[in-house]
C-alpha positions as CSV (number, residue, x, y, z in Angstrom):
1,M,34.4,-13.2,-15.4
2,V,32.9,-10.6,-13.1
3,A,29.1,-10.6,-12.5
4,T,27.5,-7.2,-12.4
5,N,24.4,-6.3,-10.5
6,V,22.0,-4.6,-12.9
7,P,19.1,-3.0,-11.1
8,N,15.6,-3.8,-12.3
9,E,12.8,-1.3,-12.7
10,R,11.5,-1.9,-9.2
11,D,14.9,-1.2,-7.7
12,F,14.9,2.1,-9.6
13,E,11.4,3.0,-8.4
14,L,12.3,2.2,-4.8
15,S,15.6,4.1,-4.7
16,G,15.9,7.1,-2.4
17,G,14.4,5.3,0.6
18,R,10.9,5.1,-0.8
19,T,8.8,2.5,0.9
20,I,5.3,1.0,0.9
21,I,3.2,2.0,3.9
22,V,0.7,-0.4,5.4
23,V,-2.1,0.9,7.6
24,A,-4.3,-1.5,9.3
25,A,-5.8,-1.8,12.8
26,D,-5.3,-5.6,12.8
27,Q,-1.7,-6.4,13.7
28,G,-1.9,-9.8,11.9
29,L,-2.9,-8.2,8.7
30,R,-0.2,-5.6,8.9
31,R,2.4,-8.3,9.5
32,S,1.1,-10.5,6.7
33,V,1.0,-7.7,4.1
34,A,4.5,-6.4,5.2
35,F,5.9,-9.9,5.0
36,A,4.5,-10.5,1.5
37,L,6.1,-7.2,0.3
38,E,9.4,-7.7,2.0
39,V,9.8,-11.2,0.5
40,E,9.6,-9.5,-2.9
41,G,12.3,-6.9,-1.9
42,Y,10.1,-4.0,-1.0
43,S,10.7,-1.9,2.2
44,T,7.7,-1.4,4.4
45,E,6.5,0.6,7.3
46,S,3.4,-0.4,9.2
47,Y,1.0,1.7,11.3
48,D,-2.2,1.1,13.2
49,T,-3.8,4.5,12.6
50,V,-4.0,7.1,9.8
51,Q,-2.5,9.7,12.1
52,N,0.6,7.7,12.7
53,A,1.0,7.0,8.9
54,E,0.4,10.4,7.4
55,D,4.0,11.8,7.5
56,S,5.6,8.6,6.2
57,S,3.1,8.2,3.4
58,K,4.0,11.5,1.8
59,G,7.3,10.1,0.4
60,A,6.1,6.5,0.0
61,L,5.8,4.6,-3.3
62,C,2.2,3.8,-2.2
63,T,0.1,3.3,0.9
64,I,-2.1,0.3,1.5
65,L,-5.0,1.0,3.8
66,D,-7.4,-1.6,5.3
67,D,-11.1,-0.7,5.2
68,E,-11.4,-1.3,8.9
69,I,-9.6,2.0,9.4
70,L,-12.5,3.6,7.5
71,R,-14.9,2.3,10.1
72,S,-12.8,3.4,13.1
73,E,-11.5,6.7,11.7
74,P,-14.0,7.5,8.9
75,Q,-13.3,11.2,8.4
76,A,-9.5,11.0,8.8
77,A,-9.3,7.9,6.6
78,T,-11.4,9.4,3.8
79,Q,-9.3,12.6,3.8
80,F,-6.2,10.4,3.8
81,L,-7.4,8.4,0.8
82,K,-8.2,11.6,-1.1
83,K,-4.7,12.9,-0.5
84,L,-3.2,9.6,-1.6
85,G,-5.2,9.5,-4.8
86,A,-3.7,7.0,-7.2
87,R,-0.9,6.1,-4.7
88,G,-3.5,4.5,-2.4
89,I,-4.6,0.9,-2.3
90,L,-7.7,0.2,-0.3
91,L,-8.2,-3.4,1.0
92,V,-11.9,-4.3,1.3
93,D,-13.7,-7.4,2.1
94,G,-16.5,-8.8,0.0
95,L,-19.1,-7.6,2.5
96,S,-17.8,-4.0,2.7
97,A,-20.1,-1.2,1.6
98,L,-19.0,0.2,-1.7
99,Q,-16.6,3.0,-1.0
100,P,-16.7,6.3,-2.9
101,N,-14.3,6.4,-5.8
102,L,-11.4,8.6,-4.5
103,G,-9.0,7.5,-7.3
104,N,-7.5,4.7,-5.2
105,A,-6.9,1.1,-6.3
106,I,-9.2,-1.5,-4.7
107,L,-8.1,-5.0,-3.7
108,T,-10.7,-7.4,-2.3
109,K,-9.8,-9.6,0.7
110,P,-8.8,-12.4,0.8
111,F,-6.1,-11.8,-1.7
112,T,-2.8,-13.5,-2.6
113,G,0.7,-12.1,-2.8
114,P,0.6,-12.1,-6.6
115,D,-2.8,-10.1,-6.4
116,L,-1.1,-7.5,-4.2
117,L,2.0,-7.3,-6.4
118,G,-0.2,-6.9,-9.5
119,V,-1.9,-3.9,-8.0
120,I,1.4,-2.3,-7.0
121,N,3.0,-2.9,-10.4
122,S,-0.1,-1.4,-12.0
123,L,0.4,1.8,-9.9
124,I,4.1,1.9,-10.8
125,E,3.2,1.6,-14.6
126,A,0.5,4.2,-14.4
127,A,2.9,6.7,-12.7
128,R,5.2,6.6,-15.7
């Protein structure tokens, strides 16, 4: 008997080299988010500024942006989030000022791996 490898929906969505982009000034946060996603089989690219992430985010499945970037690069980060629209996930802490609704998903820190995966799966479902 020969086992066959049947791709699941996530494998289909990620085909073609599409990745999840992580943008955070904090290296520890970038590593933690990337690790949580890679454990689940996602490919990731991590950046410390919006400028460094812009080109890669164009073909990405989605982009996760930490709200600290909004404080350090307010104009660039706001424009970036507008361009991302529904493909953007903004990480905010409970003390953050409410961000304007730019069509991005919002995930409040601290969060768990399943919380993050739930938001990503919701984005994938909404895109269908």
